[in-house]
C-alpha positions as CSV (number, residue, x, y, z in Angstrom):
1,M,39.8,100.9,102.2
2,A,43.5,100.1,102.1
3,Y,44.8,97.1,100.2
4,D,47.1,94.5,101.7
5,S,50.0,93.1,99.6
6,K,50.0,89.4,99.0
7,F,53.0,87.2,99.8
8,P,54.1,84.1,97.8
9,D,54.0,80.5,99.1
10,A,57.0,78.3,99.4
11,A,56.8,77.6,95.7
12,G,56.9,81.3,94.8
13,R,53.2,81.5,93.8
14,Y,50.5,83.8,95.0
15,D,47.0,82.7,96.0
16,Y,44.2,84.7,94.3
17,T,40.5,84.2,95.1
18,A,37.8,83.4,92.7
19,E,36.6,87.0,92.9
20,E,40.1,88.3,92.1
21,K,40.4,86.0,89.2
22,A,37.0,87.2,87.9
23,V,38.1,90.9,88.3
24,W,41.3,90.2,86.4
25,G,39.4,88.5,83.6
26,E,36.9,91.4,83.3
27,L,39.7,94.0,83.4
28,F,41.7,92.2,80.8
29,T,38.8,91.6,78.4
30,R,37.6,95.2,78.7
31,Q,40.9,96.8,78.3
32,I,42.4,94.7,75.5
33,A,39.3,95.4,73.4
34,F,39.5,99.1,74.2
35,L,43.1,99.3,73.2
36,D,42.4,98.4,69.5
37,G,43.7,101.3,67.5
38,R,45.1,103.0,70.6
39,I,48.2,100.9,71.5
40,C,51.4,100.2,69.6
41,P,51.9,96.8,68.0
42,E,55.0,96.0,70.1
43,Y,52.8,96.1,73.2
44,L,50.3,93.6,71.7
45,D,53.2,91.4,70.6
46,G,54.3,91.4,74.3
47,I,50.9,90.4,75.5
48,A,51.1,87.3,73.2
49,Q,54.7,86.5,74.1
50,L,53.9,86.5,77.8
51,G,50.8,84.5,77.3
52,L,48.6,87.0,79.2
53,G,44.9,86.4,79.0
54,D,41.6,86.6,80.8
55,H,41.7,83.0,82.0
56,D,43.7,83.5,85.3
57,V,45.6,86.0,87.3
58,P,49.2,85.9,86.0
59,Q,51.8,84.4,88.4
60,L,54.9,86.6,88.7
61,L,57.1,83.5,88.7
62,D,55.9,82.7,85.2
63,V,56.2,86.2,83.9
64,D,59.7,86.5,85.3
65,K,60.9,83.3,83.7
66,R,59.4,84.3,80.3
67,L,61.0,87.7,80.4
68,A,64.4,86.3,81.4
69,S,64.3,84.1,78.3
70,L,63.3,87.0,76.0
71,T,65.2,90.1,77.2
72,N,67.2,89.0,80.3
73,F,64.8,91.2,82.3
74,G,62.4,90.2,85.1
75,V,59.9,91.2,87.7
76,S,60.0,91.3,91.5
77,G,56.9,91.3,93.8
78,V,56.9,94.2,96.2
79,P,54.4,96.2,98.3
80,A,52.6,98.8,96.3
81,I,54.8,101.7,97.6
82,I,58.5,101.1,98.0
83,P,61.3,103.7,98.7
84,P,62.7,105.4,95.6
85,S,66.1,103.9,96.4
86,Q,64.7,100.4,96.2
87,F,62.7,101.2,93.1
88,Y,65.7,102.5,91.2
89,A,68.0,99.7,92.4
90,L,65.6,97.1,91.1
91,L,65.5,98.8,87.7
92,A,69.3,98.9,87.6
93,D,69.3,95.2,88.3
94,R,66.9,94.6,85.3
95,K,64.0,93.8,87.6
96,F,60.7,95.7,87.4
97,P,58.9,96.0,90.8
98,V,55.3,94.7,90.7
99,A,52.7,95.2,93.3
100,T,51.0,91.9,94.3
101,F,47.5,93.0,95.2
102,L,44.6,93.3,92.8
103,R,42.0,96.1,92.9
104,R,38.5,95.4,94.1
105,R,35.4,95.6,91.9
106,E,34.5,99.1,93.2
107,D,37.9,100.4,92.0
108,M,37.7,98.8,88.5
109,D,37.9,102.1,86.7
110,Y,40.6,103.9,88.8
111,I,42.9,103.1,91.6
112,E,45.4,105.6,92.9
113,E,48.1,103.1,94.0
114,P,49.5,100.8,91.3
115,D,48.1,97.3,91.5
116,L,48.9,94.0,89.8
117,F,46.8,94.9,86.8
118,H,48.6,98.1,86.2
119,E,51.9,96.5,86.7
120,V,51.5,93.3,84.7
121,F,49.0,94.4,82.0
122,G,50.4,97.9,81.8
123,H,54.2,97.5,82.2
124,C,55.2,93.9,81.5
125,P,54.3,93.5,77.8
126,L,56.9,96.0,76.6
127,L,59.5,94.4,78.9
128,T,59.8,91.9,76.0
129,N,61.3,94.7,73.9
130,Q,65.1,94.9,74.2
131,A,65.6,98.7,73.6
132,Y,62.9,99.4,76.1
133,T,64.4,97.3,78.8
134,D,67.9,98.6,78.1
135,F,66.5,102.1,78.7
136,I,64.9,101.1,82.0
137,E,68.2,99.5,83.2
138,A,70.3,102.5,82.2
139,F,67.7,104.9,83.8
140,G,67.9,102.9,87.1
141,K,71.7,103.0,87.1
142,I,71.7,106.7,86.5
143,A,69.2,107.3,89.3
144,V,71.2,105.2,91.7
145,D,74.4,107.1,90.8
146,L,72.9,110.6,91.0
147,G,71.3,110.1,94.4
148,K,68.4,111.7,96.2
149,G,68.8,115.3,95.1
150,Y,68.3,114.6,91.5
151,R,65.6,111.8,91.6
152,W,62.6,114.1,91.6
153,H,63.4,115.7,88.3
154,L,64.8,112.4,86.8
155,F,61.4,110.7,87.6
156,R,59.8,113.1,85.1
157,L,61.6,111.3,82.4
158,F,60.2,108.0,83.6
159,W,56.7,109.5,83.9
160,F,56.6,110.9,80.3
161,T,58.0,107.7,78.8
162,I,57.4,104.5,80.7
163,E,54.2,105.7,82.3
164,F,52.6,107.9,79.6
165,G,54.7,107.8,76.5
166,M,53.4,107.7,72.9
167,I,55.0,106.5,69.7
168,R,54.5,107.2,66.0
169,T,53.5,104.2,64.0
170,A,52.5,103.6,60.4
171,D,48.9,103.9,61.5
172,G,49.4,107.1,63.5
173,L,50.1,108.0,67.1
174,R,49.7,105.1,69.5
175,G,50.3,104.8,73.3
176,Y,53.0,102.6,74.8
177,G,53.1,103.9,78.4
178,A,51.6,101.7,81.1
179,G,49.3,104.5,82.3
180,I,47.7,104.6,78.9
181,A,47.6,100.8,78.4
182,S,45.9,100.1,81.7
183,S,43.4,103.0,81.8
184,P,40.4,103.4,79.5
185,S,40.0,107.1,80.1
186,E,43.8,107.7,79.5
187,A,43.9,105.6,76.4
188,D,40.8,107.4,75.0
189,F,42.2,110.9,75.5
190,A,45.7,110.1,74.5
191,C,44.5,109.0,71.1
192,S,41.7,111.6,70.7
193,G,43.9,114.2,69.0
194,K,42.8,116.7,71.7
195,A,45.9,116.5,73.8
196,V,49.2,118.3,73.4
197,Y,51.7,116.1,71.6
198,T,55.4,117.1,72.0
199,P,58.5,115.4,70.6
200,A,60.4,113.5,73.3
201,D,63.1,116.1,74.1
202,L,65.0,115.5,77.3
203,M,65.2,119.1,78.5
204,T,61.5,119.8,77.8
205,M,60.5,116.7,79.8
206,L,62.8,117.6,82.7
207,R,61.1,121.0,82.9
208,T,57.5,119.8,82.5
209,P,55.4,119.4,85.7
210,Y,52.7,116.8,86.0
211,R,49.8,115.6,88.2
212,I,49.2,112.0,89.0
213,D,45.4,112.3,89.7
214,I,44.2,113.6,86.3
215,V,44.2,112.5,82.7
216,Q,47.4,113.8,81.3
217,P,47.0,117.0,79.1
218,Q,50.3,116.4,77.3
219,Y,52.1,113.4,75.9
220,F,55.7,113.1,74.7
221,V,56.2,111.2,71.4
222,I,59.1,109.0,70.2
223,D,59.6,107.7,66.7
224,S,60.9,104.3,67.8
225,F,61.9,102.5,70.9
226,E,65.5,102.9,70.0
227,D,64.9,106.6,70.7
228,L,64.6,105.8,74.5
229,P,68.2,104.8,75.3
230,K,69.4,107.9,73.3
231,L,67.6,110.2,75.8
232,L,70.3,109.1,78.3
233,E,73.3,109.7,76.1
234,T,74.1,112.9,77.9
235,D,75.3,113.9,81.4
236,L,72.0,113.8,83.3
237,K,73.4,115.6,86.3
238,I,74.3,118.6,84.1
239,A,70.9,118.4,82.3
240,I,69.0,118.3,85.6
241,D,71.0,121.2,87.0
242,E,70.2,123.2,83.8
243,A,66.5,122.3,84.1
244,K,66.4,123.5,87.7
245,A,68.1,126.7,86.8
246,K,65.7,127.4,83.9
247,G,62.7,126.5,86.0
248,D,59.5,124.6,85.2
249,L,57.5,125.4,82.0
250,P,54.0,126.6,82.5
251,A,51.7,123.8,83.7
252,L,48.9,122.7,81.3
253,F,46.6,121.9,84.2
254,E,45.1,123.6,87.3
255,K,46.8,123.1,90.6
256,A,45.4,120.5,92.9
257,A,42.8,121.9,95.4
């Protein structure tokens, strides 16, 4: 069944039912426990700084205000799927788009469209990190400037960092991407040692295909969040043209049926 986006009241707050609050609480409790030893410390610091917990569904107004005070970033409530032009424009304006509906109990383990849990629990904690938010802003501005013909390849960079990136820590490889943080199966495999782990090289990421409906077979690894803005310290138009000319690297997964 399709989900309907929620809309805020006059005070900017969203009304969530008792069942939705219970679903959020169960998702939060389950996933925060599962992430022990699988997620980077900066992510957990962000959870604490935003005051996220299992007690209630977070209100975007509160998250937005807190982020503004920490990194001058913010969030904006949107329908689950928005046009790429709107998505990139929001990022360029230091706003992360957040879907406002919450998954139902039958979709606890997996939901194809990003919901509030994926967006807030997965993405928002690291929006408290300055280097991370600077990367997102710069990425959005580049996407807006490059236009439609380059966005498909450019989104691969977003996919392999913001959605499914991993980072080296003193305790070993840890996830930081939202797709890892919000998914038990993804977090489990990402930190299993069974995946392919590749240094976060711009050209390699631009030439690497992916599927959205499977656990990722390959993860790109950074050494610190300061590495992210450095990925953009080149002419992305030239880099994408080169990636297109060279063609995609062999996929590490089977084609979708």
